[in-house]
N, C-alpha and C positions, 0 to 999 in steps of 0.2 A: 539692400539697409532692411533692419528687421520691421518687422509689423508691430506695433502697437495697439492697435483698437481695428476689429474686425467686425462690420454690424451685415448680419444675414437673414434674408428675408423678413424684414421689420415690418408688421403690420399694428396700427394704433388708430382707434376710431373712438369719439366720444360720441354716442349714440348713432343718429344716421350720419354723422359729420367724418368722413374717411382723412385721417392725417397724414398714416404713411400705408401704402399697399405693397407688400412685399419688397422694400426697400433694402438695398446693399450698397455698402462701402468698406474701403478698407484704407485705414491712415498708417503710414510707417514712419519711421525718424526722417526727423531734418525737414518737416513739408510743413509750409507757412501759406495755410487757406483761409478766403475770405469765403466767409456765408452770407448767402444773398437769396432772396424771396419774397414774396408780397406778405403783408400782415397776415397772421394766422394760417400761413400755411406749413407750420410746423417747426420752425427753427429752434424756439427756446425750448419747445417741446423733445427734440433730438435732444437738447444738452441735458436736461433734466433726465432723459432716460440713461445718458451715460454715464451721470453720474448714480443713478439709483434712486433720485428722487420720484420717479414713475416709472410702471412694467409696462415694457410689449404686450399686447394682445398675444401676438405669436411671432416666431422669430428669435434670435440672438442677437445679443450686444456682445461679445466676447474684449475682454480687457486683458492683454497678456501679461506674462509676471513682470517684463519688464515697465510696464507703466505705473507712471505716478501723475496722480492728476491734479492740475491745479485750475478751480473753477473760479470764477467771478461772477459773484450773483447779482443781478439788479439790484436789489433790496440789502440794506443795511442789517448787521447784526450788533451794533455796537451797543452797550449799557449806558445808561445818561451819563453817570459820573466817571465812566473809564478814561483812564489819560491814554495817549499814543502809545507808548512804552507797555503801558498794562496790558493793553490789549491785543498788542503784537506778541507778547511774552508768553501771556496764557492760549492763545489761537494756536500757536507755533510750537511751544513747549521748548522753547530757546531762549537762552540765558538774557539777559538784557544787553549784555554786550554783544553778541551776536546780532540781536534785533537793530540795535544802532548802527552798527556797520552797514547792515543791508537798506536800512531806512536811510541813510545818507547818500546813497544813489539817488535816492527820490526826492533828496534834497531837505528828508525831514530831519533837522538836528534842533540841538541844545532844548531853546525853551517851547519847540514845538513837541517835542517828546511828551515833554510833562503836562501839556496841554489837553482839557478836554477832547476826545473827538468831535463830541457833537458840536463843540466850538468852532469847530474849522469849517471852512468853504467846502463847496462841495468836490471841487480839484483836488485840494488837499486832504478830503475824507476818502477820494479816490486813490490817493497816493500812498494812505494806510492800507488799503484793501489791496494794492497790488502789493506792498511788501508783505504783507501778511501770504499771499500767495505765493510769493518766490520763497521764501522761507521755509517752504515745504520741500522746497527741491525738485519740482515737476518738469517731467521731459514731455507734459502733452496737456497745452494750458485749452482751455474752455472759456473765451471772455465774450460776455453777452450785453453787447450796447456799452463797449469801456468809454468811448468818447460822450457819453452825455453828461453835461455839467460840468463838461471840463474847460478850463481855461485856456488859453493860447500857449502857456510856458509848462501846464502840465501835459498837454495834448503832445509837444514836441517832445517834451522826454519820455513818453511812453511811446511813441515811434521810434525815438532811439535804442530804448532797451529791446523793444521787439526786434529791430533790424539786427540785433547784436546776438538777440536770443538764440542758442543752439539747437534747441528742441523744437517739436512740433507745436503748431497752435491753431484751432480754428477759432473767426472771431466773425461774432455776427454784428452788422452793423450797415446803418444806413447812410454812413459819410464815406462815398465813393473816392474821396482825396485821401482819406487814411488808410482804406484798403489798397490803394494804389501803392501809398508809399509804406506800406508794411507787408503786403502779401504778395508770394510769388504763383499762387493757385487759385482757381475758383470752385466752390462748391453752389449749385443752385437747389434749393428744396422749391419744388413744384409738380404737379400732377401727382401728389401722394408719391413722390419718387426724389432719388437724391442723385445728382446729375454734377460728374467730377469732372473737370477739364482743368490739365495741367499747365495753365499759361495763366496770366493776372488778367486782373477785370476788365480792362480795357480790350485787351485782346478778345476775351471770350463774348463780350458786348459786341465788337467788330464780326464776330464770327458768323 
């Protein structure tokens, strides 16, 4: 399988706090990886460096030419009076018809598309963000705590979408059941390193 992302000798520190010390990792096509580690270990920092929001002190993060990133951030970027369909069209650059078609997979239909995003529940706002991400046709998803504030129906829907997804993803989550239901491999961020294990979380914890 072709390589999408390569991390070589990654080092990152904030003052005396060393987050990564010559950490390395390779991500190829069709890998579905759950990312675990204690709070402050560097999981979200890793994502921000992959998308270019932060830079490493030394080392290299190489996105290969085939890479199309989809990044689900923890914070929202919705404008106060923006409707769902307005947000999706301006964020993706796609037509309203294309946006509505994909939004339907997340059960965002009819009046919901014309509702203000900020008036929706947290679960439905997450559906909007997920739709926007998938509209960009990514083949490598970075999902940072995607289950936060989700209602049960949205959680079940997200699990199904991820199981059916043909690309690669990295998911940061403290929800072990969610990782169990979606991820085939495990990546632990610990001791300023990246430890990759080609088995699900349950197997890794029993290792």
